[in-house]
Structure formats: C-alpha cells, structure tokens
C-alpha positions in Angstrom: 28.5 38.5 26.5 24.9 37.8 25.1 23.1 40.1 27.3 19.7 41.0 26.0 20.1 38.8 22.9 17.6 36.0 23.1 16.5 36.3 19.5 18.7 35.3 16.4 18.3 38.1 13.9 19.5 35.8 11.0 21.5 38.7 9.5 18.3 40.3 8.3 16.4 43.5 9.0 13.2 43.3 11.1 10.8 43.5 8.0 12.8 40.9 6.1 13.1 38.5 9.0 9.3 38.8 9.7 8.3 38.2 6.1 10.6 35.2 5.9 9.2 33.6 9.1 5.7 34.2 7.9 6.4 32.6 4.6 8.1 29.6 6.2 5.2 29.2 8.7 2.7 29.1 5.8 4.8 26.5 4.1 4.9 24.4 7.2 1.1 24.6 7.8 0.4 23.6 4.1 3.0 20.9 3.6 3.5 19.8 7.2 7.3 19.6 6.8 10.0 21.9 5.3 13.7 21.5 4.9 15.9 24.4 6.1 18.8 25.4 8.2 19.0 24.7 11.9 19.0 28.4 13.0 16.0 29.2 10.8 14.1 26.2 12.1 14.6 27.2 15.7 13.3 30.7 15.1 10.4 29.3 13.1 9.5 27.1 16.0 9.2 30.1 18.2 7.1 31.9 15.7 4.7 29.1 14.6 3.9 27.4 17.8 2.0 30.4 19.4 0.0 30.6 16.1 -1.0 27.0 16.4 -2.1 27.5 20.0 -4.1 30.5 18.9 -5.9 28.4 16.3 -7.4 26.1 19.0 -9.8 29.0 19.9 -11.8 29.2 16.6 -13.2 32.8 16.8 -13.2 35.7 14.4 -10.6 37.6 16.7 -8.3 34.6 16.6 -8.7 34.2 12.8 -7.8 37.9 12.4 -4.8 37.7 14.6 -3.4 34.6 12.7 -4.1 36.2 9.4 -2.2 39.4 10.3 0.8 37.1 11.0 0.6 34.7 8.0 -1.0 37.0 5.4 -2.4 33.8 3.5 -6.1 32.9 3.7 -5.5 29.3 2.5 -3.0 28.7 5.3 -5.4 30.2 7.8 -8.2 27.9 6.6 -6.0 24.9 6.8 -4.9 25.8 10.2 -8.3 26.3 11.8 -10.0 23.4 10.0 -7.5 20.6 10.0 -4.4 21.3 12.1 -6.1 22.8 15.1 -8.3 19.6 15.4 -5.3 17.3 15.0 -3.4 19.0 17.9 -6.4 19.7 20.1 -5.1 17.3 22.8 -1.5 18.3 22.7 -0.4 21.0 25.2 2.3 22.6 23.2 5.3 21.1 21.4 3.7 21.0 18.1 6.8 20.8 16.0 10.0 18.5 15.8 13.4 19.4 14.4 15.5 16.6 13.1 19.1 17.4 12.0 20.1 15.9 8.7 23.8 16.9 8.4 25.7 19.8 6.6 25.1 21.5 3.4 27.8 20.8 0.6 28.3 24.3 -0.4 28.8 26.3 2.8 28.7 23.5 5.3 25.6 25.0 7.0 23.8 22.7 9.5 20.7 21.4 7.8 17.5 19.9 9.2 13.8 19.5 8.6 11.1 20.7 10.8 7.7 19.0 10.8 4.4 19.0 12.7 4.5 16.2 15.2 1.0 14.9 14.7 1.4 14.4 10.9 4.4 12.1 10.9 2.7 8.7 10.2 5.9 6.7 10.4 6.6 7.6 14.0 2.9 7.5 15.0 2.3 4.1 13.4 3.0 0.7 14.8 6.4 0.5 13.3 8.0 2.2 16.2 6.5 -0.2 18.8 8.8 -2.9 20.0 7.8 -6.5 19.3 7.4 -8.9 22.1 10.4 -11.2 22.2 10.1 -14.9 22.6 12.9 -16.8 24.3 14.1 -19.8 22.4 16.2 -22.5 24.0 17.7 -25.6 22.7 16.7 -27.7 25.8 14.2 -30.4 25.3 10.7 -29.5 26.4 9.5 -31.1 29.6 6.2 -31.5 31.3 3.2 -29.7 29.8 5.4 -28.1 27.1 6.5 -31.6 25.9 2.9 -32.8 25.9 1.7 -29.9 23.7 4.6 -30.3 21.3 3.9 -34.1 21.0 0.2 -33.5 20.4 0.9 -31.0 17.7 3.3 -33.4 16.0 0.7 -36.2 16.1 -2.0 -33.9 14.7 0.3 -32.9 11.8 1.2 -36.6 11.1 -2.5 -37.5 11.2 -3.4 -34.7 8.8 -0.7 -35.6 6.3 -2.2 -39.1 5.2 -5.6 -37.5 4.9 -4.3 -34.7 2.5 -2.4 -37.3 0.5 -5.5 -39.5 0.1 -7.6 -36.6 -1.0 -4.9 -35.6 -3.6 -4.8 -39.2 -4.9 -8.6 -39.3 -5.2 -8.7 -36.0 -7.1 -6.1 -37.3 -9.5 -8.0 -40.5 -10.1 -11.3 -38.5 -10.7 -9.4 -36.3 -13.2 -8.0 -39.4 -15.1 -11.5 -41.0 -15.2 -12.9 -37.8 -16.7 -10.2 -37.7 -19.3 -10.7 -41.4 -20.3 -14.5 -40.8 -20.6 -13.9 -37.8 -22.9 -11.5 -39.9 -25.0 -14.1 -42.7 -25.4 -16.7 -40.3 -26.4 -14.6 -38.8 -29.1 -13.7 -42.3 -30.4 -17.5 -43.2 -30.5 -18.4 -39.9 -32.4 -15.6 -40.8 -35.0 -16.8 -44.4 -35.5 -20.3 -43.2 -35.9 -19.3 -40.7 -38.5 -17.4 -42.9 -40.8 -20.1 -45.4 -42.0 -22.3 -42.5 -42.9 -19.6 -41.2 -45.2 -19.1 -44.7 -46.8 -22.8 -45.1 -47.4 -22.9 -41.7 -49.1 -20.0 -42.7 -51.4 -21.5 -46.1 -52.3 -24.8 -44.4 -53.2 -23.1 -41.9 -55.3 -21.3 -44.7 -57.1 -24.4 -46.7 -57.8 -26.2 -43.5 -59.2 -23.3 -42.9 -61.6 -23.3 -46.6 -62.7 -27.1 -46.6 -63.4 -26.8 -43.3 -65.4 -23.9 -44.7 -67.4 -25.9 -47.9 -68.2 -29.0 -45.9 -69.1 -26.8 -43.9 -71.6 -25.4 -47.0 -73.1 -28.8 -48.4 -73.8 -29.9 -45.1 -75.3 -27.0 -45.2 -77.8 -27.8 -48.8 -78.8 -31.3 -47.9 -79.5 
C-alpha cells in the first residue's frame, strides 16, 4: 500500500533531491526544454510550476522566495522578465511532458519536458487543419459550368496576345542585331581607304627620295 507516499523520493536524500530539482528547474527556465527520465520530469513539474505562478507577481518578496528555491540570479531574471510575461494569461499548466521511448543502457523511460508557450511548432499554423475542397469527376452544371467556360475563354484569349508580344520582341531584337552588324560593316569600309591612302603616300615619298638621290649621284 502507498499510504502517505505522494512524492517520489527518486532514491535520493532530501538535500540531494532538492538540489537536483533546483538545478533542473534552472535549466528548464533558461533553455525552455530539457531531456530527462519520466519520474524526474513528473517531480520537476510539481516543483517548477508553483515557481512560475509566483513569478507573475513581480515584487521583492516574490523574487526572494524564487531565488531561495533556484539559487541562480540569471534564472530569476529570465523568469521574471520574459517567462512571466509569456505565461501571464495561462492559469496553470505551464509545462508539457512528451515521452520519447526507452534509454538504451538501462531501459529507463525517457521524455523531454518543455514550457508550453515556447514551442513554436505547436503554436504555429502548422498544426491547424487545412480546409478540404471536395473534388468530383462529374461535369459542372449551371453557374459552375458558366464560370469554368468563362475562365477557359479568358485563358484562350490571353494566349494569342502573349504569343504576339513574344513575336514582336523577337523581331525587335533581330532588327537591333542587324543594325549593329550594318554599323560595324560601315566602320570597317570607312577605315580601309584611309589605310590605302596612307600606304600610297608613303610609296610616293620613297620614290621621290630615291629619284632625288639618283640625280645627286649623276651630278
């Protein structure tokens, strides 16, 4: 019989058990989720939830009581500044225990315990069910058929316009390319006579100099 045995002593002395629960509560407040065994998580839930309720009343007396149980000023600051505001509208039930299976070594039941208001996956829209639309293979009749036909005609009317616009764009691109090619040809043709003229002028100068030298030798 389990008369007068409402608490699980976890095979520890009173001082050891209190220090362990205080340390686990500090870790839960700082990290918002911890991984532990199921019996420890159940005892931690009974230890930490009254502390969170106490943090809703932000007074010096409440801070001293919480600090006497946690013995960590950083955890107390996090609890009173952030966690208490997050759970202000929740009347208890601040933690959640989710079992994850059994440990490989000693087959102990494992779980993780977390603060309910900090689980973004369960609070987000991912858990909401999407509205299902019924699809049938029957032909649409009445107003439904009219809307389907109108949508089909609109899509058919839009397709030729889109094709015409694509053809126009392609023609404009080709025209620009042909203009660029013609410009490059004109530039090349304009450059070649200049080169020929310079070559002819050089040849005439050389011939004149050679004739002048020949006359000088004759004299």
